[in-house]
Every structure is written in structure tokens, then in C-alpha cells.
ROSE-4610 file (N, C-alpha, C; in Angstrom, 1 decimal, always signed):
// ROSE-4610
residu = [M/M/M/L/L/L/R/R/R/V/V/V/N/N/N/N/N/N/I/I/I/T/T/T/K/K/K/S/S/S/F/F/F/K/K/K/T/T/T/G/G/G/G/G/G/G/G/G/L/L/L/V/V/V/A/A/A/A/A/A/V/V/V/N/N/N/G/G/G/I/I/I/S/S/S/F/F/F/E/E/E/V/V/V/E/E/E/D/D/D/G/G/G/K/K/K/F/F/F/V/V/V/S/S/S/I/I/I/I/I/I/G/G/G/R/R/R/S/S/S/G/G/G/S/S/S/G/G/G/K/K/K/T/T/T/T/T/T/L/L/L/L/L/L/S/S/S/L/L/L/L/L/L/G/G/G/G/G/G/L/L/L/D/D/D/K/K/K/P/P/P/T/T/T/S/S/S/G/G/G/E/E/E/I/I/I/I/I/I/V/V/V/G/G/G/D/D/D/Q/Q/Q/D/D/D/I/I/I/S/S/S/K/K/K/M/M/M/S/S/S/D/D/D/H/H/H/E/E/E/L/L/L/I/I/I/A/A/A/Y/Y/Y/R/R/R/G/G/G/A/A/A/R/R/R/I/I/I/G/G/G/F/F/F/V/V/V/F/F/F/Q/Q/Q/G/G/G/Y/Y/Y/N/N/N/L/L/L/V/V/V/P/P/P/N/N/N/L/L/L/T/T/T/A/A/A/I/I/I/E/E/E/N/N/N/V/V/V/T/T/T/L/L/L/P/P/P/M/M/M/E/E/E/F/F/F/A/A/A/H/H/H/K/K/K/P/P/P/K/K/K/A/A/A/D/D/D/R/R/R/L/L/L/E/E/E/R/R/R/A/A/A/A/A/A/K/K/K/L/L/L/L/L/L/K/K/K/D/D/D/V/V/V/G/G/G/F/F/F/T/T/T/D/D/D/A/A/A/E/E/E/M/M/M/D/D/D/R/R/R/K/K/K/P/P/P/G/G/G/R/R/R/L/L/L/S/S/S/G/G/G/G/G/G/Q/Q/Q/Q/Q/Q/Q/Q/Q/R/R/R/V/V/V/A/A/A/I/I/I/A/A/A/R/R/R/S/S/S/L/L/L/V/V/V/N/N/N/H/H/H/P/P/P/K/K/K/L/L/L/I/I/I/L/L/L/A/A/A/D/D/D/E/E/E/P/P/P/T/T/T/G/G/G/N/N/N/L/L/L/D/D/D/S/S/S/E/E/E/T/T/T/G/G/G/K/K/K/M/M/M/I/I/I/F/F/F/N/N/N/L/L/L/L/L/L/H/H/H/R/R/R/L/L/L/A/A/A/K/K/K/S/S/S/E/E/E/N/N/N/T/T/T/T/T/T/I/I/I/I/I/I/V/V/V/V/V/V/T/T/T/H/H/H/D/D/D/L/L/L/D/D/D/I/I/I/A/A/A/G/G/G/K/K/K/T/T/T/D/D/D/K/K/K/T/T/T/F/F/F/R/R/R/L/L/L/Q/Q/Q/D/D/D/G/G/G/K/K/K/L/L/L/K/K/K]
num = [1/1/1/2/2/2/3/3/3/4/4/4/5/5/5/6/6/6/7/7/7/8/8/8/9/9/9/10/10/10/11/11/11/12/12/12/13/13/13/14/14/14/15/15/15/16/16/16/17/17/17/18/18/18/19/19/19/20/20/20/21/21/21/22/22/22/23/23/23/24/24/24/25/25/25/26/26/26/27/27/27/28/28/28/29/29/29/30/30/30/31/31/31/32/32/32/33/33/33/34/34/34/35/35/35/36/36/36/37/37/37/38/38/38/39/39/39/40/40/40/41/41/41/42/42/42/43/43/43/44/44/44/45/45/45/46/46/46/47/47/47/48/48/48/49/49/49/50/50/50/51/51/51/52/52/52/53/53/53/54/54/54/55/55/55/56/56/56/57/57/57/58/58/58/59/59/59/60/60/60/61/61/61/62/62/62/63/63/63/64/64/64/65/65/65/66/66/66/67/67/67/68/68/68/69/69/69/70/70/70/71/71/71/72/72/72/73/73/73/74/74/74/75/75/75/76/76/76/77/77/77/78/78/78/79/79/79/80/80/80/81/81/81/82/82/82/83/83/83/84/84/84/85/85/85/86/86/86/87/87/87/88/88/88/89/89/89/90/90/90/91/91/91/92/92/92/93/93/93/94/94/94/95/95/95/96/96/96/97/97/97/98/98/98/99/99/99/100/100/100/101/101/101/102/102/102/103/103/103/104/104/104/105/105/105/106/106/106/107/107/107/108/108/108/109/109/109/110/110/110/111/111/111/112/112/112/113/113/113/114/114/114/115/115/115/116/116/116/117/117/117/118/118/118/119/119/119/120/120/120/121/121/121/122/122/122/123/123/123/124/124/124/125/125/125/126/126/126/127/127/127/128/128/128/129/129/129/130/130/130/131/131/131/132/132/132/133/133/133/134/134/134/135/135/135/136/136/136/137/137/137/138/138/138/139/139/139/140/140/140/141/141/141/142/142/142/143/143/143/144/144/144/145/145/145/146/146/146/147/147/147/148/148/148/149/149/149/150/150/150/151/151/151/152/152/152/153/153/153/154/154/154/155/155/155/156/156/156/157/157/157/158/158/158/159/159/159/160/160/160/161/161/161/162/162/162/163/163/163/164/164/164/165/165/165/166/166/166/167/167/167/168/168/168/169/169/169/170/170/170/171/171/171/172/172/172/173/173/173/174/174/174/175/175/175/176/176/176/177/177/177/178/178/178/179/179/179/180/180/180/181/181/181/182/182/182/183/183/183/184/184/184/185/185/185/186/186/186/187/187/187/188/188/188/189/189/189/190/190/190/191/191/191/192/192/192/193/193/193/194/194/194/195/195/195/196/196/196/197/197/197/198/198/198/199/199/199/200/200/200/201/201/201/202/202/202/203/203/203/204/204/204/205/205/205/206/206/206/207/207/207/208/208/208/209/209/209/210/210/210/211/211/211/212/212/212/213/213/213/214/214/214/215/215/215/216/216/216/217/217/217/218/218/218/219/219/219/220/220/220/221/221/221]
x = [-43.4/-44.2/-44.8/-46.1/-46.9/-47.1/-46.7/-46.9/-47.6/-48.7/-49.5/-49.5/-49.0/-48.8/-49.6/-50.8/-51.6/-51.9/-52.4/-52.8/-54.2/-54.2/-55.5/-55.6/-56.8/-57.1/-58.4/-58.2/-59.4/-59.7/-61.0/-61.5/-62.3/-62.2/-63.0/-64.4/-65.4/-66.8/-67.4/-68.7/-69.4/-69.5/-69.4/-69.5/-68.2/-67.1/-65.7/-65.0/-63.9/-63.1/-63.8/-63.7/-64.3/-63.1/-62.9/-61.8/-62.4/-62.1/-62.6/-61.8/-60.6/-59.7/-59.2/-59.3/-59.1/-58.2/-56.8/-55.9/-55.8/-55.6/-55.5/-54.1/-53.9/-52.6/-52.7/-51.9/-51.9/-50.6/-50.3/-49.2/-49.7/-49.1/-49.5/-48.1/-47.9/-46.7/-46.8/-45.7/-45.6/-46.3/-47.0/-47.7/-49.0/-49.5/-50.8/-51.9/-53.1/-54.3/-55.3/-55.5/-56.3/-57.5/-58.6/-59.9/-60.2/-60.9/-61.4/-62.9/-63.6/-65.1/-65.6/-66.8/-67.4/-68.5/-69.4/-70.6/-70.1/-71.0/-70.7/-70.4/-69.4/-69.0/-68.2/-67.7/-66.9/-65.4/-65.0/-63.7/-62.8/-63.5/-62.7/-62.0/-62.8/-62.2/-61.1/-61.3/-60.3/-59.0/-59.2/-58.0/-57.3/-58.0/-57.4/-56.6/-57.2/-56.5/-55.2/-55.2/-54.0/-52.9/-53.3/-52.4/-51.8/-52.6/-52.1/-51.3/-51.2/-50.5/-51.3/-52.6/-53.4/-53.8/-53.6/-53.9/-52.9/-52.6/-51.7/-52.4/-52.0/-52.6/-52.4/-53.3/-53.1/-52.0/-51.9/-50.9/-50.6/-49.5/-49.2/-48.2/-47.9/-47.0/-47.6/-47.2/-47.5/-46.2/-45.8/-44.5/-44.7/-44.3/-44.4/-42.9/-42.6/-41.2/-40.4/-39.4/-38.6/-38.8/-40.0/-40.2/-41.5/-41.3/-42.5/-43.1/-44.2/-44.9/-45.6/-45.9/-46.6/-45.6/-44.3/-43.4/-42.9/-43.4/-43.0/-43.7/-42.9/-43.5/-44.5/-45.3/-46.2/-45.5/-44.4/-43.6/-43.1/-42.6/-42.2/-43.3/-44.5/-45.6/-46.1/-46.0/-46.4/-45.5/-44.2/-43.3/-43.4/-43.7/-43.9/-45.1/-46.2/-47.4/-47.3/-46.6/-46.4/-45.5/-44.5/-43.6/-43.9/-44.6/-44.7/-46.1/-47.1/-48.5/-49.3/-50.2/-51.1/-52.5/-53.4/-54.8/-55.7/-56.8/-57.8/-59.1/-59.9/-61.2/-62.4/-63.5/-64.8/-65.1/-64.8/-65.2/-64.1/-63.1/-62.0/-61.1/-61.6/-60.7/-59.8/-60.2/-59.4/-59.5/-58.5/-58.6/-59.3/-60.4/-61.3/-60.7/-59.8/-59.3/-57.9/-57.5/-56.3/-56.7/-55.9/-56.2/-55.8/-56.2/-55.9/-54.4/-53.6/-52.1/-51.6/-52.2/-51.7/-52.1/-53.3/-53.7/-52.8/-52.3/-51.5/-50.1/-49.6/-48.2/-48.2/-49.3/-49.4/-48.5/-48.7/-47.9/-46.4/-46.0/-44.5/-44.0/-44.9/-44.6/-44.3/-45.2/-44.9/-43.6/-43.2/-42.0/-40.8/-41.0/-40.0/-39.2/-40.0/-39.4/-39.3/-38.2/-38.1/-39.3/-39.7/-40.9/-40.9/-39.7/-39.7/-40.0/-39.5/-39.8/-41.2/-41.8/-43.2/-44.1/-43.9/-44.7/-44.5/-43.3/-43.0/-43.7/-43.6/-44.2/-45.8/-46.3/-47.8/-48.3/-47.7/-48.2/-48.1/-47.1/-47.0/-48.2/-48.4/-49.5/-50.8/-51.1/-52.4/-52.6/-51.5/-51.6/-51.9/-51.3/-51.5/-52.9/-53.6/-55.0/-56.0/-55.4/-56.3/-56.6/-55.8/-56.1/-55.3/-56.0/-55.3/-54.7/-53.8/-53.2/-54.2/-55.3/-56.3/-57.0/-57.3/-58.0/-57.1/-55.8/-54.9/-55.0/-55.4/-55.5/-56.9/-57.8/-59.1/-59.2/-60.0/-60.2/-61.3/-61.4/-62.3/-63.8/-64.2/-65.6/-65.9/-64.9/-65.1/-64.8/-64.7/-64.4/-65.5/-65.8/-66.8/-66.3/-67.2/-66.8/-65.7/-65.9/-64.8/-63.5/-63.5/-62.3/-61.6/-62.5/-62.0/-61.3/-61.9/-61.4/-60.0/-59.9/-58.7/-57.6/-57.9/-57.0/-56.5/-57.5/-57.1/-56.2/-56.4/-55.6/-54.2/-54.1/-52.8/-52.0/-52.8/-52.2/-51.6/-52.4/-51.9/-50.6/-50.3/-49.2/-47.9/-48.1/-47.1/-45.8/-45.8/-44.5/-44.0/-44.4/-43.9/-44.2/-45.4/-45.7/-45.5/-45.2/-45.2/-46.6/-47.5/-48.9/-49.9/-51.0/-52.1/-53.3/-54.0/-55.2/-56.4/-57.4/-58.6/-59.9/-60.6/-61.8/-63.0/-63.6/-64.8/-64.6/-63.6/-63.3/-64.3/-65.2/-66.2/-67.6/-67.7/-69.0/-69.8/-69.2/-70.0/-70.1/-69.7/-69.7/-70.7/-71.1/-72.0/-71.2/-72.0/-71.3/-70.3/-70.5/-69.5/-68.3/-68.4/-67.3/-66.5/-67.3/-66.7/-65.8/-66.3/-65.5/-64.2/-64.3/-63.2/-62.1/-62.6/-61.7/-60.9/-61.7/-61.0/-60.0/-60.4/-59.4/-58.2/-58.4/-57.2/-56.3/-56.9/-56.2/-55.4/-56.0/-55.4/-54.1/-54.3/-53.2/-52.1/-52.4/-51.4/-50.6/-51.3/-50.6/-49.4/-49.7/-48.6/-47.5/-48.0/-47.0/-46.2/-46.7/-46.0/-45.4/-45.7/-45.2/-45.6/-46.8/-47.4/-48.5/-48.5/-49.5/-50.8/-51.9/-53.1/-54.2/-54.7/-55.7/-57.0/-58.1/-59.3/-60.4/-61.1/-62.3/-63.5/-64.3/-65.5/-66.6/-67.8/-69.0/-69.4/-68.7/-69.1/-68.4/-69.2/-68.6/-68.2/-68.8/-68.4/-67.0/-66.8/-65.5/-64.4/-64.8/-63.8/-63.4/-64.3/-63.9/-62.9/-62.6/-61.6/-60.3/-60.1/-58.8/-57.9/-56.6/-55.7/-56.0/-56.5/-56.8/-57.9/-58.8/-59.9/-59.9/-60.0/-60.1/-61.5/-62.1/-63.5/-63.4/-63.8/-63.8/-65.2/-65.2/-66.4/-66.1/-66.7/-66.5/-65.0/-64.3/-62.9/-61.9/-62.4/-61.6/-61.7/-60.6/-60.6/-61.3/-62.2/-63.0/-62.6]
y = [+20.2/+20.2/+21.6/+21.6/+22.8/+22.9/+24.0/+24.1/+25.5/+25.4/+26.5/+26.6/+27.8/+27.9/+29.1/+28.7/+29.7/+30.9/+30.7/+31.9/+32.4/+33.7/+34.5/+35.5/+35.7/+36.8/+37.5/+38.7/+39.5/+40.6/+40.9/+42.0/+43.0/+44.3/+45.3/+45.3/+45.3/+45.4/+46.5/+46.8/+47.8/+47.5/+46.2/+45.7/+45.5/+45.8/+45.6/+44.6/+44.0/+43.0/+41.7/+41.0/+39.6/+38.8/+37.7/+36.7/+35.7/+35.9/+34.9/+33.6/+33.7/+32.5/+32.8/+31.8/+32.1/+31.1/+31.3/+30.5/+29.1/+28.9/+27.6/+27.2/+25.9/+25.2/+23.9/+23.5/+22.1/+21.9/+20.7/+20.3/+19.4/+19.5/+18.6/+18.2/+16.9/+16.5/+16.6/+16.7/+16.8/+15.5/+15.7/+14.6/+14.2/+14.9/+14.5/+15.3/+14.7/+15.3/+15.5/+16.8/+17.2/+18.0/+17.7/+18.4/+19.3/+20.4/+21.4/+21.4/+21.1/+21.2/+22.2/+22.6/+23.5/+24.3/+24.8/+25.6/+26.9/+27.6/+28.9/+29.8/+30.6/+31.6/+31.0/+29.8/+29.1/+29.5/+30.2/+30.6/+29.9/+29.0/+28.2/+29.1/+30.0/+30.8/+31.7/+32.3/+33.1/+32.3/+31.1/+30.2/+29.9/+29.6/+29.3/+30.5/+31.7/+32.9/+33.1/+32.8/+32.9/+31.9/+30.7/+29.7/+30.0/+30.6/+30.9/+32.3/+33.0/+34.2/+35.3/+35.1/+36.2/+37.2/+36.8/+37.7/+37.4/+38.3/+38.0/+37.8/+36.9/+36.7/+37.9/+38.1/+39.2/+38.8/+37.5/+36.9/+35.5/+34.9/+33.5/+33.3/+32.1/+31.8/+30.7/+30.9/+29.9/+29.6/+28.4/+28.0/+26.9/+27.2/+26.2/+25.8/+24.6/+24.1/+24.8/+25.6/+26.3/+27.8/+28.3/+29.7/+30.1/+31.1/+31.7/+32.7/+32.4/+33.3/+34.4/+34.2/+35.3/+36.5/+36.3/+37.4/+38.1/+37.6/+38.1/+39.5/+40.3/+41.5/+41.2/+42.2/+42.1/+41.6/+42.3/+41.9/+40.5/+40.1/+38.7/+37.7/+38.1/+37.1/+36.9/+38.0/+37.9/+36.9/+37.0/+36.1/+34.7/+34.6/+33.3/+32.5/+33.3/+32.6/+32.1/+32.9/+32.4/+31.2/+31.1/+30.0/+28.7/+28.9/+27.8/+27.5/+28.2/+27.9/+27.7/+26.7/+26.4/+26.6/+27.2/+27.5/+26.8/+26.1/+25.6/+26.1/+26.7/+27.4/+26.6/+26.9/+26.2/+26.6/+27.8/+28.3/+28.1/+27.3/+26.9/+28.0/+29.2/+30.4/+30.2/+29.5/+29.3/+30.5/+30.8/+31.8/+31.3/+31.8/+31.2/+31.1/+32.1/+32.1/+31.3/+30.6/+29.8/+28.3/+27.5/+26.1/+25.5/+24.2/+23.6/+23.7/+23.3/+23.3/+24.7/+25.7/+27.1/+27.6/+27.2/+27.6/+27.0/+25.8/+25.1/+25.8/+26.2/+26.7/+28.2/+28.8/+30.2/+30.6/+29.9/+30.2/+30.1/+29.2/+29.0/+30.2/+30.7/+31.9/+33.1/+33.3/+34.3/+34.1/+32.9/+32.5/+32.5/+32.9/+33.1/+31.7/+30.6/+29.3/+29.2/+28.5/+28.3/+27.6/+28.0/+27.5/+25.9/+25.3/+23.9/+23.2/+23.8/+23.3/+23.4/+24.6/+24.8/+23.8/+23.5/+22.6/+21.2/+20.8/+19.4/+19.2/+20.1/+20.0/+20.0/+20.9/+21.0/+19.7/+19.2/+18.0/+16.8/+16.7/+15.6/+15.7/+16.9/+17.0/+16.7/+17.2/+17.0/+15.5/+14.8/+13.3/+12.7/+13.2/+12.6/+12.7/+13.8/+14.0/+13.4/+12.7/+11.9/+12.6/+13.6/+14.2/+13.6/+13.5/+13.1/+14.3/+14.0/+15.1/+16.0/+15.5/+16.3/+17.2/+16.7/+17.4/+18.6/+18.4/+19.5/+20.7/+20.6/+21.7/+22.3/+21.9/+22.4/+23.6/+24.6/+25.7/+25.3/+26.0/+25.7/+25.5/+26.3/+26.1/+24.8/+24.0/+22.7/+21.6/+22.0/+21.0/+20.9/+19.7/+19.6/+20.2/+20.3/+20.9/+20.1/+18.8/+18.0/+18.1/+18.2/+18.4/+19.8/+20.8/+22.1/+22.1/+21.4/+21.4/+20.6/+19.6/+18.8/+19.7/+20.6/+21.6/+22.5/+23.0/+23.9/+23.2/+21.9/+21.1/+21.0/+20.7/+20.6/+21.9/+23.0/+24.3/+24.6/+24.2/+24.5/+23.8/+22.7/+21.9/+22.2/+23.1/+23.2/+23.8/+24.6/+25.2/+24.4/+23.2/+22.3/+23.0/+23.4/+24.1/+23.2/+23.8/+23.0/+22.8/+23.6/+23.6/+24.0/+23.1/+23.5/+23.7/+24.7/+25.1/+25.1/+24.3/+24.1/+24.5/+25.5/+26.0/+25.5/+24.5/+23.8/+23.4/+22.7/+22.4/+21.6/+20.9/+20.1/+20.7/+21.9/+22.6/+22.7/+22.8/+22.9/+21.6/+20.5/+19.2/+18.3/+17.3/+16.3/+15.4/+14.5/+13.7/+12.8/+12.1/+11.2/+11.9/+13.0/+13.8/+14.3/+14.7/+15.2/+14.2/+13.0/+11.9/+11.6/+11.7/+11.5/+12.6/+13.9/+15.0/+14.8/+14.3/+14.1/+13.0/+11.9/+10.8/+11.2/+12.1/+12.6/+13.5/+14.3/+15.2/+14.3/+13.2/+12.3/+11.7/+11.2/+10.6/+11.6/+12.8/+13.8/+14.2/+14.3/+14.6/+13.7/+12.4/+11.4/+11.5/+11.5/+11.4/+12.7/+13.9/+15.1/+15.5/+14.7/+15.0/+16.5/+16.8/+18.1/+18.1/+18.9/+19.0/+19.7/+19.0/+19.6/+19.7/+20.9/+21.2/+21.7/+21.0/+21.3/+21.6/+22.7/+23.1/+22.4/+21.7/+21.0/+20.9/+20.8/+20.5/+19.1/+18.3/+16.9/+16.0/+15.6/+14.9/+13.5/+12.9/+11.6/+11.6/+12.6/+12.7/+13.1/+14.1/+14.6/+13.4/+12.5/+11.3/+10.4/+10.6/+9.7/+10.4/+11.6/+12.2/+11.7/+12.1/+11.6/+12.2/+13.4/+14.1/+15.1/+15.2/+16.2/+17.1/+18.4/+19.5/+20.0/+20.1/+20.7/+22.1/+23.1/+24.5/+24.9/+25.5/+26.0/+27.3/+28.4/+29.7/+30.1/+29.8/+30.1/+29.2/+28.2/+27.3/+25.8/+25.1/+23.7/+22.9/+22.0/+21.1/+19.7]
z = [+6.7/+7.9/+8.0/+8.3/+8.6/+10.1/+10.7/+12.1/+12.4/+13.1/+13.4/+15.0/+15.5/+16.9/+17.4/+18.1/+18.8/+18.0/+16.8/+16.0/+16.3/+16.2/+16.5/+15.4/+14.9/+13.9/+14.4/+14.8/+15.3/+14.3/+14.3/+13.4/+14.3/+13.9/+14.6/+14.1/+15.0/+14.6/+15.4/+15.2/+16.0/+17.4/+17.7/+19.1/+19.7/+19.0/+19.6/+18.7/+19.3/+18.6/+18.6/+17.4/+17.3/+16.8/+17.5/+17.1/+16.1/+14.8/+13.8/+13.9/+14.3/+14.6/+16.0/+16.9/+18.3/+18.9/+18.9/+19.6/+19.0/+17.7/+17.0/+16.9/+17.3/+17.1/+16.5/+15.6/+15.0/+14.2/+13.8/+13.0/+11.9/+10.7/+9.6/+8.9/+8.7/+8.1/+6.6/+5.9/+4.4/+3.8/+2.7/+2.0/+2.7/+3.6/+4.3/+3.6/+3.6/+3.1/+4.3/+4.5/+5.7/+5.3/+6.0/+5.8/+7.0/+6.7/+7.7/+7.5/+8.6/+8.5/+9.6/+9.4/+10.4/+9.7/+10.5/+10.0/+9.4/+8.6/+8.0/+9.2/+9.1/+10.2/+11.2/+11.1/+12.1/+12.0/+10.9/+10.8/+9.8/+9.0/+8.0/+7.0/+6.3/+5.3/+5.8/+7.0/+7.6/+7.9/+8.4/+8.6/+7.3/+6.3/+5.0/+4.5/+4.6/+4.2/+5.0/+6.2/+7.0/+6.6/+6.4/+6.0/+4.6/+3.8/+2.4/+2.3/+3.4/+3.4/+2.7/+2.6/+2.1/+3.1/+4.4/+5.5/+6.6/+7.5/+8.6/+9.9/+10.8/+12.1/+13.0/+13.9/+14.9/+15.9/+16.1/+17.0/+16.6/+17.0/+16.7/+15.5/+15.2/+14.2/+13.2/+11.9/+10.9/+10.2/+10.4/+9.9/+8.8/+7.6/+6.5/+6.1/+6.3/+6.1/+7.2/+6.8/+7.7/+7.7/+7.2/+7.1/+7.9/+8.6/+9.4/+8.6/+7.9/+7.0/+7.7/+9.0/+9.7/+10.0/+9.8/+10.0/+8.7/+7.6/+6.3/+6.0/+5.2/+4.7/+3.6/+3.2/+2.1/+0.8/+0.5/-0.7/-0.6/+0.5/+0.7/+0.6/+1.1/+1.0/-0.5/-1.3/-2.7/-3.4/-3.2/-3.8/-3.2/-2.0/-1.3/-1.8/-1.9/-2.4/-3.8/-4.7/-6.0/-6.2/-5.2/-5.3/-4.5/-3.4/-2.4/-2.0/-2.5/-2.1/-3.4/-3.4/-4.5/-4.0/-4.8/-4.4/-5.4/-4.9/-5.7/-5.2/-6.1/-5.7/-6.2/-5.6/-6.0/-7.4/-7.8/-9.2/-10.2/-10.0/-10.9/-11.2/-11.5/-11.8/-13.0/-14.0/-15.2/-16.1/-16.9/-17.9/-19.2/-19.5/-20.6/-22.0/-22.3/-23.7/-23.8/-22.7/-22.7/-22.7/-23.3/-23.3/-21.9/-21.7/-20.4/-20.1/-21.1/-20.8/-20.6/-21.3/-21.1/-19.7/-19.2/-17.9/-16.8/-17.0/-16.1/-16.1/-17.2/-17.3/-16.8/-16.6/-16.2/-15.0/-13.9/-12.7/-12.9/-13.8/-14.1/-15.0/-15.8/-16.6/-15.6/-14.6/-13.7/-12.9/-12.7/-12.0/-13.0/-14.2/-15.2/-15.5/-15.5/-15.8/-17.4/-17.9/-19.3/-19.9/-21.2/-21.8/-21.9/-22.2/-22.4/-21.0/-19.9/-18.6/-18.2/-18.6/-18.3/-19.0/-20.3/-21.0/-20.6/-20.2/-19.7/-18.4/-17.5/-16.2/-16.3/-17.1/-17.2/-17.9/-18.9/-19.6/-18.6/-17.8/-16.9/-15.9/-15.3/-14.3/-14.9/-16.1/-16.8/-17.1/-17.4/-17.6/-16.2/-15.2/-13.8/-13.4/-13.9/-13.5/-14.6/-15.5/-16.5/-17.8/-18.2/-19.5/-20.6/-21.8/-23.0/-23.7/-24.7/-25.4/-26.0/-26.6/-27.2/-26.2/-25.0/-24.0/-23.5/-23.5/-23.0/-23.9/-25.1/-26.1/-26.1/-25.3/-25.2/-24.2/-24.6/-23.7/-22.6/-21.5/-20.4/-20.9/-21.9/-22.4/-23.0/-23.4/-24.0/-23.0/-21.7/-20.6/-19.7/-19.1/-18.1/-16.8/-15.8/-14.5/-13.8/-13.9/-13.3/-14.0/-15.3/-16.0/-15.7/-15.6/-15.2/-13.9/-12.9/-11.6/-11.6/-12.4/-12.5/-13.1/-14.1/-14.6/-13.5/-12.7/-11.6/-10.5/-10.3/-9.4/-10.0/-11.3/-11.9/-11.8/-12.1/-12.0/-10.6/-9.6/-8.2/-7.9/-8.6/-8.3/-9.1/-10.1/-11.1/-10.6/-9.6/-9.0/-7.8/-7.7/-6.6/-5.2/-4.9/-3.7/-2.5/-1.3/-0.1/+0.5/+0.1/+0.7/-0.4/-0.5/-1.4/-0.5/-0.8/+0.0/-1.0/-0.6/-1.5/-0.8/-1.3/-0.6/-1.3/-0.7/-1.3/-2.7/-3.1/-4.5/-5.2/-4.5/-5.1/-5.0/-4.6/-4.4/-5.6/-6.8/-8.0/-8.8/-8.2/-8.9/-8.3/-9.1/-8.6/-7.7/-6.9/-5.9/-6.4/-7.5/-8.0/-8.5/-9.2/-9.6/-8.4/-7.4/-6.2/-5.5/-5.4/-4.9/-5.7/-7.0/-7.9/-7.6/-7.4/-7.2/-5.8/-4.8/-3.5/-3.6/-4.3/-4.4/-5.1/-6.1/-6.9/-6.0/-5.2/-4.3/-3.3/-2.8/-1.8/-2.5/-3.7/-4.4/-4.7/-5.1/-5.5/-4.2/-3.1/-1.8/-1.6/-1.8/-1.6/-2.7/-4.0/-5.1/-5.2/-4.8/-4.9/-3.6/-2.5/-1.2/-0.7/-1.1/-0.8/+0.2/+1.2/+2.2/+1.5/+1.6/+1.0/+2.1/+2.2/+3.2/+2.5/+2.7/+2.0/+3.0/+2.7/+3.4/+2.7/+3.4/+2.8/+3.8/+3.2/+4.0/+3.9/+3.1/+2.9/+4.0/+5.0/+6.1/+5.7/+4.7/+4.3/+3.7/+2.8/+2.2/+3.2/+4.1/+5.1/+6.0/+6.3/+7.1/+6.5/+5.2/+4.5/+4.3/+4.8/+4.7/+5.9/+5.8/+6.8/+8.2/+8.2/+9.4/+9.2/+10.1/+10.0/+11.2/+10.9/+12.0/+11.9/+13.1/+13.1/+13.8/+13.1/+13.6/+14.2/+15.3/+15.9/+16.6/+16.2/+16.8/+16.8/+15.7/+15.6/+16.4/+17.0/+17.8/+17.2/+17.4/+17.0/+18.1/+17.6/+18.6/+18.4]
């Protein structure tokens, strides 16, 4: 369960304090696929950064499972992000000189998991997202945009995170591939019992998620 209780994030500007996120509260059950929509500047990226422990709220609580990440120290947050949060970016962020399976195993290496476990988990996830054995051994330069994004999704799941945050994951893809990626995320949310929160501008796709939050001027509408 993800619980967000009255979080606010304010920034100092020349004109004073500005609340990029302003008193937001919501709950999301495990295994749900949620979308966040809103215009540029509405607070979507700031909210995602707070949920992922990349930034701390000015006030309020963010509780993932039984842990309040808003109370963690910087050192605790680094460890927590590596073990419990998965990130998917618009630009894929794959290591170009590593194969698909090596890219997926990378977070498990940082977590000091045994090599056999890393390879088994990565291969399973890549098969779950439609990769063949031959494709697993290809480097990103030999993969299409949709394939690279599927590698990024598999990588985000590899450490069994409680929460996956995806920032415009279909922004660089054509519409058909984008729909495929969203369908894949929806299926993986259920099969992995992981909460997935996606920022998107595609209202058609957002309308097919389990729940949609609309942000405007830092507030939920």
C-alpha cells in the first residue's frame, strides 16, 4: 500500500515560496496501475521525485508498505531506492556497452545478489516482456525503441520493488508501441504485485489505468 498524507513541497523563488506540490493526499493498493496527468508545470515531476525518495517533502508523509520514506535520512533513502523503488525513464537510460540481460542484472549487482540469482531473475523478466534468448544478448544499439523500453521495465522490476515510477515512458515511441508498453506495465503490476505510477500526457491510455490522478497547480483535481 502507498499512502500519501497531505504532502507539500515548496521552493524559494524571487517572489517568495512556491508550492510545487500543495497538500496532496491519496492511497494506492499493491498491484495497481495508476496514471498521473496534468499540464507542464502542474507538479507531476516533483510529485514523482517525492514518491521515489529523490527529494523530501516540506511537510506531510509518504508511506510505502510500512515505511515512512519522508522521515528517512539521505543514507537510508539511497539504500531504500536501490532495494524498493524501480524507475523507468523516457530516455531508457540503458548502458550502451552492456547486453540487454547485463543491463537488467545491474541493480542486482549493486545489491550484491549472487550471479546465478541475477541471471535467473533477469532472464525470467526479459521473457515476461517478450524477449528471445538471442535478443537478450544484444546491446541497446541493436534494439528498437520499444525493445529498449522493455529492457528498462524489466530492469526496474529486478529487485522486487514495492513501487515503480515511470516518467513519460512512451514519450519516444510511436502510438502502437506506446500502447503495447502500457499494456505490459498493466500486466506486470498484477503479476509482480507491484504498484506502478506513470506520468503521461496520453489521455486515452491514462483512461485505461486502474486509477487516474489529475494534477493542477500542485493539487489533485
